[in-house]
C-alpha positions in Angstrom: 0.0 0.0 0.0 1.4 3.4 -0.9 1.9 6.2 1.5 -1.2 8.2 0.4 -3.5 5.2 0.6 -2.2 4.4 4.0 -2.8 8.0 5.2 -6.3 7.9 3.7 -7.1 4.6 5.5 -5.7 6.0 8.8 -7.8 9.1 8.4 -11.0 7.1 7.7 -10.3 4.9 10.8 -9.7 8.0 13.0 -12.9 9.7 11.7 -14.9 6.6 12.4 -13.5 6.3 15.9 -14.2 10.0 16.6 -17.8 9.6 15.4 -18.3 6.7 17.7 -16.9 8.7 20.6 -19.2 11.6 19.7 -22.2 9.2 19.7 -21.2 7.9 23.2 -20.8 11.5 24.5 -24.3 12.3 23.2 -25.7 9.2 24.9 -24.1 10.4 28.2 -25.6 13.9 27.8 -29.1 12.3 27.2 -28.6 10.2 30.3 -27.6 13.3 32.4 -30.6 15.2 31.0 -33.0 12.4 32.1 -35.6 12.5 34.8 -33.3 10.7 37.2 -31.4 13.9 37.8 -34.2 16.5 37.8 -36.1 17.9 40.6 -36.1 17.0 44.3 -36.3 13.8 46.2 -39.3 13.2 48.5 -37.2 14.3 51.5 -36.4 17.6 49.7 -32.8 16.8 48.7 -31.5 17.4 45.2 -31.7 14.7 42.5 -28.9 16.0 40.4 -26.2 13.9 42.0 -24.3 11.3 40.0 -22.0 8.6 41.4 -18.3 8.8 40.6 -18.4 5.2 39.7 -21.1 5.9 37.0 -19.1 8.8 35.6 -16.0 6.6 35.4 -18.0 3.9 33.6 -19.3 6.4 31.1 -15.8 7.7 30.5 -14.5 4.2 29.9 -17.3 3.6 27.5 -16.5 6.8 25.6 -12.8 6.0 25.6 -13.3 2.5 24.2 -15.9 3.6 21.6 -14.7 2.6 18.2 
């Protein structure tokens, strides 16, 4: 494979990976905008808290998106 063809293949692979990561980020934003994180609990506490473990899981999903 010549140099230009290799660069084009690398570019296509990188763009595909970037698109997958963008989709994963959009899914995370939709998740964060869901009812789970809106309003107040019955005891009056805020519902906009998210566990660090959940954020780390989403970051891993985004990182590994291909």
